[in-house]
C-alpha positions as CSV (number, residue, x, y, z in Angstrom):
1,M,-17.3,-2.6,0.0
2,L,-16.5,-6.0,-1.5
3,V,-15.1,-4.3,-4.6
4,A,-12.9,-2.0,-2.6
5,L,-11.7,-4.8,-0.3
6,S,-11.0,-7.0,-3.3
7,C,-8.8,-4.3,-5.0
8,L,-6.9,-3.8,-1.7
9,L,-6.3,-7.5,-1.3
10,V,-5.0,-7.8,-4.9
11,L,-2.4,-5.1,-4.0
12,L,-1.5,-6.8,-0.7
13,S,-1.4,-10.3,-2.3
14,T,0.9,-9.1,-5.1
15,T,3.3,-7.4,-2.7
16,E,3.2,-10.3,-0.2
17,V,3.9,-13.0,-2.9
18,W,6.8,-11.0,-4.2
19,A,8.3,-10.5,-0.8
20,H,7.9,-14.2,0.2
21,R,9.5,-15.4,-3.0
22,T,12.4,-12.9,-2.9
23,L,13.2,-13.5,0.8
24,L,12.4,-17.2,1.5
25,N,12.7,-18.9,-1.9
26,T,16.3,-19.8,-2.4
27,G,16.2,-19.9,-6.2
28,T,14.5,-16.5,-6.5
29,F,16.8,-15.0,-3.8
30,V,19.9,-16.2,-5.5
31,G,18.7,-15.2,-8.9
32,T,18.0,-11.7,-7.5
33,V,21.3,-11.2,-5.6
34,V,23.9,-13.0,-7.7
35,P,23.8,-10.7,-10.7
36,V,24.6,-7.7,-8.4
37,F,28.4,-8.3,-8.9
38,E,28.0,-8.4,-12.7
39,D,27.5,-4.7,-12.5
40,P,30.9,-3.1,-13.0
41,A,30.0,-0.1,-10.7
42,V,29.0,-2.5,-7.8
43,A,32.1,-4.6,-8.3
44,S,34.4,-1.6,-8.3
45,A,32.8,-0.1,-5.2
46,V,33.0,-3.4,-3.3
47,A,36.6,-3.9,-4.4
48,A,37.6,-0.4,-3.3
49,R,35.9,-0.8,0.1
50,A,37.5,-4.2,0.7
51,T,40.9,-2.8,-0.4
52,D,40.7,0.2,2.0
53,E,39.8,-2.1,4.9
54,L,42.6,-4.5,4.1
55,F,45.2,-1.8,3.9
56,T,43.9,-0.3,7.1
57,E,44.1,-3.6,9.0
58,L,47.6,-4.3,7.7
59,N,48.7,-0.7,8.3
60,V,50.5,-0.8,4.9
61,Q,51.5,2.9,4.8
62,A,53.1,2.9,8.2
63,R,55.0,-0.3,7.6
64,L,56.2,1.0,4.2
65,R,57.3,4.3,5.8
66,D,59.3,2.4,8.4
67,A,61.0,0.2,5.7
68,L,62.1,3.2,3.6
69,P,65.1,5.4,4.4
70,P,64.3,8.6,6.3
71,K,64.8,10.8,3.2
72,A,62.5,8.6,1.1
73,S,59.8,8.2,3.7
74,F,57.7,10.8,1.8
75,A,57.1,8.2,-0.9
76,A,55.2,6.0,1.4
77,A,51.8,7.7,0.8
78,P,52.0,7.8,-3.1
79,V,53.4,4.2,-3.3
80,T,50.6,3.0,-1.0
81,N,47.9,4.7,-3.0
82,A,49.3,3.4,-6.2
83,T,49.4,-0.1,-4.8
84,K,45.9,0.3,-3.4
85,G,44.6,1.2,-6.9
86,F,46.4,-1.8,-8.4
87,V,45.0,-4.2,-5.8
88,A,41.5,-2.7,-6.2
89,G,41.6,-3.2,-9.9
90,E,42.8,-6.8,-9.6
91,L,40.0,-7.4,-7.1
92,T,37.4,-6.0,-9.4
93,K,38.6,-8.4,-12.1
94,V,38.2,-11.3,-9.6
95,L,34.7,-10.2,-8.6
96,T,33.5,-10.0,-12.2
97,S,35.2,-13.3,-13.2
98,P,33.2,-16.5,-13.9
99,Q,35.1,-18.3,-11.2
100,F,34.0,-15.9,-8.5
101,Q,30.4,-15.9,-9.9
102,A,30.4,-19.7,-9.5
103,I,31.8,-19.5,-5.9
104,W,29.4,-16.6,-5.0
105,T,26.4,-18.5,-6.3
106,A,27.3,-21.7,-4.5
107,A,28.1,-20.0,-1.2
108,L,25.0,-17.8,-1.4
109,T,22.8,-20.8,-2.2
110,S,24.1,-22.9,0.7
111,T,23.9,-20.1,3.2
112,H,20.4,-19.1,2.2
113,Q,19.2,-22.7,2.4
114,Q,20.7,-23.0,5.9
115,L,19.2,-19.7,7.0
116,V,15.7,-20.5,5.8
117,A,15.9,-23.9,7.4
118,V,16.8,-22.3,10.7
119,L,14.0,-19.7,10.4
120,R,11.5,-22.5,9.7
121,G,12.8,-24.7,12.6
122,Q,13.9,-27.5,10.2
123,N,17.7,-27.4,11.0
124,T,19.8,-26.1,13.9
125,A,23.1,-27.8,13.1
126,A,24.3,-24.7,11.2
127,V,23.6,-22.3,14.1
128,S,25.1,-21.8,17.5
129,T,24.7,-19.5,20.4
130,S,27.2,-16.7,21.1
131,G,26.7,-14.0,23.7
132,G,23.0,-14.6,23.8
133,Y,22.6,-14.4,20.0
134,I,21.8,-17.0,17.4
135,V,24.8,-17.1,15.0
136,L,24.9,-18.7,11.5
137,N,28.3,-20.4,10.9
138,T,29.3,-20.0,7.2
139,V,32.9,-21.2,7.6
140,P,32.1,-24.6,6.0
141,V,30.6,-22.8,3.0
142,I,33.7,-20.6,2.7
143,N,35.9,-23.6,3.0
144,Q,34.0,-25.4,0.2
145,A,34.1,-22.3,-2.0
146,L,37.9,-22.0,-1.7
147,A,38.1,-25.7,-2.6
148,K,36.1,-25.3,-5.7
149,V,38.7,-23.3,-7.5
150,S,42.0,-25.0,-7.7
151,G,44.9,-22.9,-6.3
152,L,42.8,-20.1,-5.0
153,A,43.5,-20.7,-1.3
154,S,47.2,-21.1,-2.1
155,D,47.3,-17.8,-4.0
156,L,45.6,-16.0,-1.1
157,A,47.9,-17.4,1.5
158,G,51.1,-17.1,-0.7
159,K,52.1,-20.7,-0.1
160,P,50.8,-24.3,-0.8
161,V,47.6,-24.8,1.2
162,T,45.7,-28.1,1.9
163,L,42.2,-27.2,3.1
164,P,40.9,-29.1,6.1
165,A,37.6,-31.0,6.3
166,I,35.1,-28.7,7.9
167,T,31.4,-29.6,8.4
168,S,28.4,-27.8,9.9
169,A,28.8,-30.1,12.9
170,D,32.0,-28.4,13.9
171,P,31.7,-25.7,16.5
172,P,32.2,-22.2,15.0
173,Q,35.4,-21.5,16.9
174,Q,36.9,-24.9,16.0
175,A,36.1,-24.4,12.4
176,V,37.8,-20.9,12.4
177,T,40.9,-22.4,14.0
178,K,41.1,-25.2,11.4
179,L,40.9,-22.7,8.5
180,S,43.3,-20.3,10.1
181,K,46.0,-22.9,10.6
182,A,45.6,-24.2,7.0
183,L,45.9,-20.7,5.6
184,G,48.6,-19.7,8.0
185,V,46.8,-16.4,8.5
186,P,45.3,-15.3,11.9
187,L,41.5,-15.0,11.5
188,P,39.3,-13.2,14.0
189,G,37.1,-15.3,16.3
190,N,33.9,-14.1,14.6
191,F,35.1,-14.9,11.1
192,G,32.3,-16.3,8.9
193,Q,29.7,-15.8,11.6
194,I,26.4,-14.1,10.8
195,T,24.5,-12.8,13.8
196,L,20.8,-13.4,13.3
197,V,18.7,-12.7,16.4
198,R,18.7,-13.0,20.1
199,S,18.4,-16.6,21.3
200,S,15.2,-15.7,23.3
201,D,13.7,-14.2,20.1
202,L,14.3,-17.1,17.8
203,A,11.1,-18.9,18.6
204,T,9.1,-15.7,17.9
205,V,10.8,-15.2,14.6
206,Q,10.2,-18.8,13.6
207,K,6.5,-18.3,14.4
208,G,6.4,-15.2,12.3
209,V,8.0,-17.0,9.3
210,K,5.5,-19.8,9.6
211,A,2.7,-17.3,9.6
212,F,4.3,-15.6,6.6
213,D,4.3,-18.9,4.8
214,R,0.6,-19.5,5.6
215,L,-0.3,-16.0,4.5
216,T,1.3,-16.6,1.1
217,L,-1.2,-19.4,0.5
218,V,-4.3,-17.9,2.2
219,L,-4.2,-14.3,1.0
220,P,-4.4,-15.0,-2.7
221,L,-7.2,-17.5,-2.2
222,V,-9.2,-15.1,-0.1
223,T,-8.7,-12.4,-2.8
224,I,-10.0,-14.8,-5.5
225,V,-13.0,-15.7,-3.3
226,L,-13.9,-12.0,-2.6
227,I,-13.7,-11.2,-6.3
228,A,-16.0,-14.1,-7.2
229,L,-18.4,-13.1,-4.4
230,S,-18.4,-9.5,-5.6
231,L,-19.4,-10.6,-9.1
232,W,-22.0,-13.1,-7.8
233,L,-23.8,-10.5,-5.7
234,S,-23.5,-7.8,-8.3
235,V,-26.7,-6.6,-10.1
236,N,-24.6,-5.2,-12.9
237,R,-21.6,-7.5,-13.4
238,R,-20.1,-5.4,-16.2
239,R,-20.0,-2.3,-14.0
240,T,-18.4,-4.4,-11.2
241,V,-15.8,-5.8,-13.5
242,L,-15.0,-2.2,-14.6
243,Q,-14.8,-1.1,-11.0
244,L,-12.4,-3.9,-10.1
245,A,-10.2,-3.3,-13.1
246,V,-10.0,0.4,-12.5
247,G,-9.4,0.0,-8.8
248,V,-6.6,-2.6,-9.3
249,S,-5.0,-0.5,-12.0
250,L,-5.0,2.7,-9.9
251,L,-3.6,0.9,-6.9
252,M,-0.9,-0.8,-8.9
253,I,0.2,2.5,-10.5
254,V,0.2,4.3,-7.1
255,E,2.2,1.5,-5.4
256,R,4.8,1.4,-8.3
257,R,5.2,5.2,-8.1
258,I,5.7,5.1,-4.4
259,V,8.3,2.4,-4.6
260,I,10.1,4.3,-7.4
261,H,10.1,7.4,-5.2
262,E,11.4,5.6,-2.1
263,Q,14.0,3.8,-4.2
264,G,15.4,7.2,-5.3
265,V,15.3,8.6,-1.8
266,L,17.2,5.6,-0.4
267,A,19.8,5.7,-3.2
268,S,20.3,9.4,-2.7
269,A,20.9,9.0,1.0
270,A,23.5,6.2,0.4
271,H,27.3,6.7,0.5
272,N,27.5,5.7,-3.2
273,P,24.1,6.6,-4.8
274,Q,25.0,5.0,-8.1
275,V,25.8,1.6,-6.5
276,A,22.8,1.9,-4.2
277,Q,20.5,2.6,-7.2
278,S,22.0,-0.4,-9.0
279,V,21.6,-2.8,-6.0
280,L,18.0,-1.6,-5.3
281,G,17.2,-2.1,-9.0
282,Y,18.2,-5.7,-8.8
283,L,16.3,-6.3,-5.6
284,L,13.1,-4.6,-6.9
285,H,13.2,-6.0,-10.4
286,G,10.9,-8.9,-9.5
287,F,8.5,-6.5,-7.8
288,F,8.2,-4.4,-10.9
289,V,7.8,-7.4,-13.2
290,L,5.0,-8.9,-11.1
291,T,3.1,-5.6,-10.6
292,A,3.5,-5.0,-14.4
293,W,1.8,-8.3,-15.1
294,V,-1.0,-7.6,-12.7
295,L,-1.4,-4.1,-14.1
296,G,-1.4,-5.4,-17.7
297,A,-4.0,-8.0,-16.9
298,A,-6.3,-5.4,-15.2
299,L,-5.9,-3.1,-18.2
300,V,-6.8,-5.9,-20.6
301,V,-9.9,-6.8,-18.6
302,L,-10.8,-3.1,-18.6
303,V,-10.5,-2.7,-22.3
304,I,-12.4,-5.8,-23.1
305,A,-15.2,-4.8,-20.7
306,V,-15.5,-1.4,-22.2
307,L,-15.3,-2.5,-25.9
308,S,-17.9,-5.2,-25.4
309,G,-20.3,-2.9,-23.5
310,P,-23.7,-1.5,-24.7
311,Y,-22.3,2.0,-25.1
312,R,-23.3,3.7,-28.4
313,W,-19.7,4.4,-29.5
314,A,-18.7,0.8,-28.6
315,V,-21.5,-0.7,-30.7
316,A,-20.6,1.6,-33.6
317,L,-17.0,0.6,-33.3
318,R,-17.8,-3.1,-33.3
319,S,-20.1,-2.7,-36.3
320,R,-17.3,-0.9,-38.2
321,V,-14.8,-3.6,-37.3
322,K,-17.2,-6.3,-38.6
323,R,-17.7,-4.4,-41.9
324,T,-14.0,-4.0,-42.3
325,G,-13.5,-7.7,-41.7
326,R,-16.1,-8.6,-44.2
327,S,-14.6,-6.3,-46.8
328,I,-11.1,-7.7,-46.2
329,A,-12.5,-11.2,-46.5
330,G,-14.3,-10.3,-49.8
331,A,-11.2,-8.6,-51.1
332,S,-9.1,-11.7,-50.4
333,S,-11.6,-14.0,-52.0
334,G,-11.5,-11.8,-55.2
335,G,-7.7,-12.4,-55.7
336,R,-5.1,-9.7,-56.3
337,R,-7.5,-7.3,-58.0
338,G,-9.8,-7.5,-55.0
339,V,-7.0,-6.7,-52.6
340,V,-5.8,-3.8,-54.7
341,A,-9.4,-2.5,-54.9
342,W,-9.8,-2.7,-51.1
343,M,-6.5,-1.0,-50.5
344,A,-7.5,1.8,-53.0
345,S,-10.8,2.4,-51.2
346,H,-9.0,2.5,-47.8
347,A,-5.9,4.3,-48.9
348,A,-6.2,7.2,-46.5
349,G,-6.5,4.9,-43.5
350,L,-3.6,2.7,-44.6
351,Q,-1.4,5.8,-45.0
352,L,-2.1,6.9,-41.4
353,A,-1.5,3.3,-40.2
354,G,1.8,3.2,-42.1
355,A,2.9,6.4,-40.4
356,A,1.9,5.1,-37.0
357,V,3.8,1.8,-37.5
358,A,6.9,3.8,-38.6
359,G,6.7,5.9,-35.5
360,I,6.4,2.8,-33.3
361,L,9.4,1.2,-35.0
362,L,11.4,4.3,-34.4
363,L,10.7,4.1,-30.7
364,F,12.0,0.5,-30.3
365,V,14.5,0.0,-33.1
366,P,18.1,0.8,-32.2
367,V,19.0,4.3,-33.3
368,S,21.2,4.3,-36.4
369,W,21.3,5.9,-39.8
370,L,20.7,2.5,-41.4
371,S,17.5,1.9,-39.4
372,F,16.2,5.4,-40.2
373,L,17.0,4.9,-43.9
374,I,15.3,1.5,-44.1
375,I,12.2,2.7,-42.3
376,G,12.1,5.9,-44.4
377,V,12.4,4.0,-47.7
378,L,9.7,1.5,-46.8
379,L,7.4,4.2,-45.6
380,A,8.0,6.3,-48.8
381,A,7.4,3.2,-51.0
382,C,4.1,2.4,-49.2
383,E,2.9,6.0,-49.4
384,L,3.7,6.3,-53.1
385,Y,2.0,3.0,-54.0
386,L,-1.1,4.0,-52.0
387,Q,-1.1,7.4,-53.7
388,R,-0.9,5.7,-57.1
389,I,-3.8,3.4,-56.6
390,K,-6.0,5.9,-54.6
391,P,-9.0,7.0,-56.6
392,P,-9.0,10.7,-57.6
393,P,-11.3,13.2,-55.8
394,P,-14.9,13.4,-57.2
395,D,-14.3,16.8,-58.8
396,E,-11.2,15.4,-60.7
397,A,-12.8,12.2,-61.8
398,P,-13.3,11.8,-65.6
399,P,-16.9,12.3,-66.8
400,A,-18.9,9.1,-67.1
401,P,-20.0,8.2,-70.6
402,G,-23.6,8.9,-71.4
403,P,-26.0,10.8,-73.7
404,G,-25.7,14.0,-71.6
405,N,-21.9,13.9,-71.8
406,Q,-21.4,13.4,-75.5
407,A,-20.0,16.4,-77.4
408,S,-22.3,17.9,-79.9
409,L,-21.6,17.0,-83.5
410,P,-21.1,19.8,-86.1
411,S,-24.2,20.4,-88.2
412,R,-24.0,19.5,-91.9
413,T,-24.7,22.2,-94.5
414,G,-28.2,22.1,-95.7
415,E,-29.5,20.2,-92.6
416,T,-32.1,21.8,-90.5
């Protein structure tokens, strides 16, 4: 029971630690989300969606149709589509530019810090109540982001713009009004406002976040204690270690396969499966890295426990490794002749090892004719050298000198 519970808690601890770091640790969260816009597919999709909404809000096609002569009104649709494609392309360049990445990183970092502070009950200056909901005001962050790049606000507004001083102490509506007047563009009343939860539910959510924080500390400690208790009470510790390693490995593999399956299902159901797959890949990257480390550690423990066991084949394998090590040490102490002699006596095994190394290199080396040629030449040279120094088979070996192998001499005339 302790072994089964320990394996289950390893699974839960790994998942819980990943979720806590990804959601509530600002550095990890920003490092996970910021690279999303570095993917050209994501940047293009976001740019296209933003351009569609912008042209819809501005009613560009209708305004262009009204501005054209009646006989030329048919050109409104193609001109609008061409303009939309140009704007989307330019917006894609902006989203993938270093300047936007800096703005995006700064804005996301500040917003996440404020959000986590609110959820932990440490700061309420950045939030307000609107319609019975807790709202996070990000207008100060947007204002700072616009100020970081010289001329960006003026380019967006089409005229010289002096950004106002907006702090988190300003009420949301007042902050929106200040920025709207500076840009000369009417902004909606909910601009830059992120609705979180109902005001009545905030205390409950904060309690849940505090419990989540405590669980991140307690659950791994309980897991370690249970594993230690399992080994202490065990009458066969090697068997218990094997059970723990096998159980953790199987659970990690099953969890990873389930997450991969659900990731594919979610991506397939999205409006843009390629973009959804890319975004989910970024979000789940930390999960796969952490579970891979846990799985690798469990497999290493499993291999060590098996190879060091009292099994007949394991004992024979250890003895063979010891003999090989001693022979290598003896060959190295004998100088070059000793090394060549050792290679000659183990030529068959070295030939197989060379082929295996070549196969592994071909799996990881970038595919090109040059890499294939280099690996092929090295493998051929190794095989030819081993073939040259390899001793001949017993039936082809020259006869050893001795009385029984000497050729009979011709008898002299007159000798009996």
